[in-house]
C-alpha positions in Angstrom: 23.1 103.5 181.5 23.3 107.2 182.8 24.5 108.2 179.1 22.0 106.4 177.5 19.2 108.0 179.9 20.5 111.5 179.6 20.4 110.4 175.5 16.9 109.4 176.3 15.6 112.3 177.7 17.8 115.0 175.3 15.5 113.5 172.5 12.1 113.5 174.4 13.1 117.3 175.3 13.4 117.8 171.1 10.3 115.8 170.2 8.7 118.3 171.7 9.3 121.0 168.9 6.9 118.3 166.7 4.1 118.7 169.2 1.8 121.7 167.7 0.6 122.8 171.2 4.1 122.9 172.5 5.3 126.5 172.5 9.0 127.0 173.0 11.1 130.1 173.6 11.2 132.7 171.4 13.7 132.7 169.1 14.6 134.0 165.9 12.9 132.2 162.8 16.5 131.4 161.1 17.4 130.3 164.2 17.5 126.0 164.9 14.9 125.0 167.6 16.7 124.1 171.2 15.3 123.6 173.9 17.6 122.6 176.5 21.4 122.7 177.2 22.8 119.5 178.8 26.2 118.5 180.3 26.8 115.5 182.4 24.0 116.3 185.1 23.5 119.7 184.6 20.4 120.5 182.2 19.1 124.1 180.9 15.6 123.6 179.5 14.0 126.8 177.5 10.2 127.4 177.4 7.4 129.5 177.5 5.1 130.4 180.4 2.1 128.6 178.8 0.7 126.2 181.0 0.1 123.4 178.4 4.2 123.6 177.0 5.2 123.7 180.9 3.1 120.3 181.5 4.9 118.9 178.2 7.8 119.5 179.5 7.7 118.0 182.8 6.0 115.2 181.5 9.0 114.5 180.1 11.0 114.8 183.1 8.6 112.4 184.5 9.1 109.9 182.0 13.1 110.4 182.7 12.2 109.7 186.0 10.2 106.3 185.8 12.7 105.0 183.1 16.3 105.8 185.0 15.0 106.1 188.4 17.0 109.2 189.0 14.9 112.0 190.5 15.1 115.7 189.6 16.0 117.5 192.5 13.2 120.5 192.6 15.1 121.9 195.5 18.7 122.3 193.3 16.4 123.4 190.3 15.5 126.9 189.8 13.4 129.4 187.0 15.0 132.2 185.7 12.4 134.8 184.3 12.6 138.4 183.5 12.6 140.8 186.5 10.1 142.7 184.4 7.3 139.3 184.9 4.1 139.8 185.8 3.8 138.2 189.6 1.1 136.3 188.5 2.7 134.3 185.6 5.9 133.2 188.1 2.9 132.0 190.4 2.1 129.9 187.6 5.2 128.8 186.0 6.0 127.6 190.2 2.9 125.6 190.7 2.9 123.8 187.9 6.6 123.0 187.7 7.0 123.2 191.4 10.3 124.7 190.9 10.6 128.2 192.7 12.1 131.1 191.0 15.4 133.1 191.4 17.3 135.9 190.2 19.6 136.2 187.4 23.0 135.9 187.2 23.2 132.1 188.0 26.1 130.1 187.1 26.3 127.6 184.3 29.9 125.7 183.6 31.7 128.0 185.6 30.4 131.0 183.8 27.7 133.6 185.3 24.3 133.6 182.9 22.8 136.7 182.7 20.8 138.9 180.1 21.4 142.8 181.6 24.9 144.3 181.1 27.6 142.3 182.6 28.9 144.1 185.4 31.9 143.4 187.6 30.1 141.5 190.9 29.3 139.2 188.2 32.6 137.6 187.4 33.7 137.5 190.9 33.5 133.9 191.3 35.7 133.9 188.5 38.2 136.4 189.6 38.1 134.7 193.2 39.4 131.2 191.7 41.7 132.7 189.4 43.3 135.1 192.8 43.5 131.5 194.5 45.6 129.9 192.0 47.7 132.3 192.2 48.2 132.4 195.7 48.6 129.0 195.4 51.4 129.4 193.3 52.8 131.3 196.0 53.2 128.9 198.4 54.2 126.2 196.1 57.7 125.6 193.9 56.6 123.1 191.4 59.6 121.0 190.3 61.2 121.7 187.2 59.9 118.4 185.5 56.4 119.7 186.7 56.5 123.1 184.5 58.9 120.9 181.5 55.7 118.9 181.0 53.2 121.8 181.4 55.6 123.2 178.4 55.2 120.3 176.1 51.3 120.1 176.8 51.1 123.8 175.7 53.4 123.4 173.2 50.9 120.5 172.0 48.0 122.5 172.0 49.7 125.4 170.2 51.1 123.5 167.3 47.9 121.0 166.4 44.6 122.4 168.7 45.2 119.7 170.5 46.9 118.4 173.5 47.5 114.7 172.2 48.0 116.3 169.0 51.3 114.7 166.8 52.2 118.0 165.2 55.6 119.0 163.3 56.4 122.0 166.3 58.4 124.7 163.8 60.0 126.6 167.1 60.7 125.3 170.4 58.5 126.7 173.8 61.1 128.8 175.2 62.0 130.3 171.7 58.1 131.3 171.7 58.2 132.3 175.4 60.9 135.3 174.0 59.8 138.7 173.6 58.6 139.6 169.9 62.3 141.4 168.8 63.7 138.3 169.6 61.7 136.4 167.4 59.0 135.1 169.9 55.9 135.5 170.2 55.7 136.9 174.4 54.3 133.6 176.0 54.9 133.8 179.6 57.3 130.7 180.6 56.0 129.4 184.0 59.6 129.5 184.6 59.9 133.0 185.0 56.3 133.0 186.4 57.4 130.6 189.9 60.4 132.4 190.0 58.8 136.1 189.7 56.6 134.9 192.5 59.0 133.7 194.7 60.9 137.0 194.3 57.3 139.1 195.8 57.6 135.8 198.1 61.2 136.9 199.4 60.2 141.1 199.4 57.5 140.2 201.9 59.5 138.3 203.9 62.3 140.9 204.0 59.7 143.7 204.3 58.2 141.8 207.5 62.2 142.9 209.3 62.3 146.6 207.9 61.9 148.5 204.6 64.3 149.1 201.5 66.7 146.6 200.7 69.9 148.0 198.7 73.6 146.6 198.7 73.0 144.2 201.2 71.4 145.9 204.2 67.7 146.6 205.3 67.1 150.1 206.3 64.6 150.1 209.2 63.2 153.2 209.8 61.1 152.7 213.1 64.3 151.4 215.1 66.4 153.7 212.7 69.1 151.1 212.0 70.9 149.6 209.2 70.5 145.4 209.5 72.5 142.9 207.2 71.0 141.0 205.2 72.8 138.1 205.7 71.6 138.3 209.1 67.8 139.0 207.7 68.4 135.7 206.0 69.7 133.7 208.9 66.9 134.5 211.3 64.6 133.7 208.8 66.0 130.3 207.2 65.5 129.1 211.3 61.7 129.9 210.3 61.3 129.1 206.7 63.7 126.5 205.7 64.2 125.6 202.4 61.2 128.5 201.0 63.2 131.2 202.5 66.8 129.8 200.7 65.2 129.4 197.4 63.6 132.4 197.4 67.3 134.7 198.5 68.9 132.5 195.7 66.4 133.5 193.6 66.9 137.2 194.4 70.5 136.8 194.0 70.3 135.5 190.7 67.9 138.3 189.4 70.7 141.1 191.1 73.2 139.7 188.7 71.4 140.6 185.6 70.3 143.4 184.0 66.6 142.7 184.4 66.4 143.2 188.3 68.8 145.8 188.3 70.4 145.3 192.1 67.8 146.7 194.1 64.7 146.2 196.0 62.3 149.1 196.8 
């Protein structure tokens, strides 16, 4: 029923273009006539500030409320206009719609909407979400079968542009994660990402005890003494349990590889 009601609202708004008294949002003459965008229960309506046009939009919204039993939450709705619009025009629009004006930018479907040059603070919400994801990876060690499942999803999407697609995979995901000079294309393996983040976590734990770990020892300048890494590991094991032991195992694995180089700093 909700889908049918939203479809009726969309058609009602589209029908406004057939009304000679409706003045829509200004678009180039070769552009399609668009007066709204809708996703689930989030809707953006485009209109001019013409009083008659605004009343026609409100009539469509009122008809939708009467037919569906759902009410437009004007407290969570907002009107966005150019910052140079005359204050009298703003008051007229607020009076007709009963919705208050707010300033750009606003977020729609997780993306900032603005009309001027993009600024860093406009994307702060997106940056915060990514940082939260990275922070969760530092504290959570997903099992290998979870990472393998994610790799399968990535691979299906890459080869067929559809998560559920069944298309020939001309190379395995592990091969695609190899560098260019090793016949890969440089994708990042989540196994490597997980190990790298745990290595970083382990370094932070070691640095809580001292600085500069080299050759299995930790030098603490504040105490002017050298500590054995094994004793640090023993102390941390009592506090961090399996998480720290996994970190130490990852560090030992990397120390034996040419990439790690055998030292922490």
